[in-house]
N, C-alpha and C positions, 0 to 999 in steps of 0.2 A: 269604200263609199267616197263619192266625189265630194270634196269640201269646197263650197262656193266662194269663200273669202280667203285671200292669200295672206292676210295679216291677222289670222287667228290660229291658235292651237286647238285641236279638237280631241276631247277625251270621250270615249264611247264605251258603253257596256249594255248587256242585256240582263235585266233583272229577273230573278226567279221568284215568282209569287205563289208557287204551288202550295206552300205550307204557311209561311208567315210573311209579314211585311219586310221590306228592306229600308235601311236608313241611308240617306244620301247627305253627305256633308260637303258643302262648298267651302274652300279655304279663305282665310283673311287675305286681303290684297291691297294694293295701292289704288289709285283712282282710275286704273284701266278698266275697260269694259269686260265683263264676263257674264255668262248667262247659263241657265239650266233649261233644257227643253226635253220633253218626254213624248215619245210616239207610241201608239198602240200597235197591234199586229196588223192593222189595216193601213198603217202608215199615216194615221190621223194624229196631228200634234194637239194633244188634249191639255198640255200644260207648258207654259213658258214664262220665264221671269228673269229679269236682270238681277244678278245676285248682289247682295250688300257687301260693302268693303270689310265689315267685321266678320264675314263668314256666316253661313246659315245651315240649318239642319232641317231636313225634310223626311217625312215618313210616307213611303209609297206602298199602297195596299190594294188588293183586289176588291172590287165592289161587294163581293160576297163574304169578305172576311169579317167575322163578328167578334174576334178576340180583342184583348187589350192592345192598345197601340203604344209604342215608345213615344218619348217626348219629341216634338218637332211639328212642323207644318204638315198637315194631313193632305195627301194627294190620293185620289182613287182612280182606278182604271178598270176597263172591261177585260183587259188582256192578262193572261198568265205570264207572258214573257214580253213586257214592254221594253222599249229601247230608250236608254238614257244618254243624253247628248249634252256635254258641257263645252262651252266656248271660252277661251281666254285670249284676250287681245295681245298681239305681239307688236312691238314698235321696231323690231329689227328682223322681222320675218323669222326664219328658222334659227337665227343666231341670238335670239333674245333669251338669255339664260334665266332672267328673272321671271319671264312668262312661263318658261318650262318648270322652274322651281315652284311657282304658284300652282300650276295645274296638277303637278305630281302630289300635292297635298290633299287633293279631293279624295273622298273616301265613300265607298258603297259597302255596307255590311249587311249580312243576312245569311240564311241557310240556302244551300243548293245541293244538287246531287246529279247523278247520271240522267241524261235526257235521251229518250229514244226518238231519234229524228227520222223523218220520212226519206224515201229515196229522192234525191235531188233531181233525178231525171223523170220522175213521175209528177208532172205538173198538176194534174187533177188531185193527186194525193197530197201535194203540198198545200193546195188551197183548202182541201177538206181538213187537213191537220190544223191549219190556222183557224178555221171556223170552230173546230172543237175546243180550241183554247182561247177564244176571244168572243165574248158576248156580242152578237151582231147589232148594228144600228138599224133602225127601221128604214133609213134611207138607202142602205146598202145590202140589206139582208137578201133580197131577191137576186141582186146582181152577183153577190158572192156565191149563192147557191147555183146560179146558172153557170158561173165560171168553173165551179167544181165539177160540173157535168160535161162541159164542152171544150174547156181550155186544154187541148191536147198538146203534146210536144210539137206537133206539126204547126198548130196555130201559134204556139209560142215563138217558133223560129220565124214564121211569116211576120208576126208582130215586130220582132226584133229587127228584121230587115227593113221594115217600114220606118221604124224609129231611126235606124242608122242612116237611111237615105235622107230623112228629114234633117238630121244633124249635119250631114255632109253639105246640104244646101246652106245651112247656117255658116259653116266654115267658109264656103265659097263667098257668101255675102261679106264675111269679116275681112276677107282678102281684098274685096273691092272697096271696103271702108278704110283700109289702111292709110294712116296719115291724113285722113280727112278731118278738117277742123270744123267743129260744130259748136257755136256759141262760146268760143274761146277755149274749148277743151279738145285736145287732139286725141283721136281714137287710134289705137294701134293694136295689132294682134299680139297677144302674149305667148301663145303656143297651143299646140294640140297634143293631147295624150291619147295615142291610139288604143292603149289597153283599157281606157275608160270610154270606149265607143265615141271617139272623137269629141270628148268634152271640150267645150270652148270657154276660155276664160279671157276676158278683156280687162285691160288696165286703162286708167286715164291719167294724163299728165297735165297739171296746171302750169301754163307757160310762165307765170310770174314767179313761181317758186321752184319748178322742176320736180316737185314732190310727186311720187307715184303712190297711189293707194290701190287696194285690192278690190274695189267695188266692181260690181258686175252690171253691164249695160243690157237692157232688154232690146234685142235686135228687132223684135216684132214692131217696136215703135220708132224705128229708125228709117229714115228715107233711103230709097235705093241709091 
């Protein structure tokens, strides 16, 4: 997965809620930023929170679960396999051993077992598999059902090519924006990763300090 911030470590897991809830424990930390975000199987972020310095305990359960819950802040989801995403701020990018130590103390506990996955080449089957394991939202129910019937491998390839062409245009724009000074902030291209479909990451440099941060700029709002 592409991680949009260069100055954070990312810890990721897929929770298995087929039988019981899972417990998520975020570790104690210093005053650096850290957060917990959880996505369902439709990629909807239904929970996000900046985690407390003393560490916290969360209980993630399916909406249909009626059993006893462990101690912790209750979180409910429509999906059997939600995606858990923890960010830990780094002050030295990949060399921040303290950030690495903090994020390795995060814990997710619960029961799991073998999962029968669909054929990754069967795009319709993948969507149908998702629908069967995630209660639909009224806003997306019809769209998901339509996708399960018409989203063939050929359509997927065509869609991918359109997205790739769009991202290539963004890369071209970033090259034209190189070293352009906007409101005292110099924009420069940080690099392109081909394996991530030409993912574009920009950095900004404040002239008075020379400090570089990993914030991302929205090119759609930038003048040509």
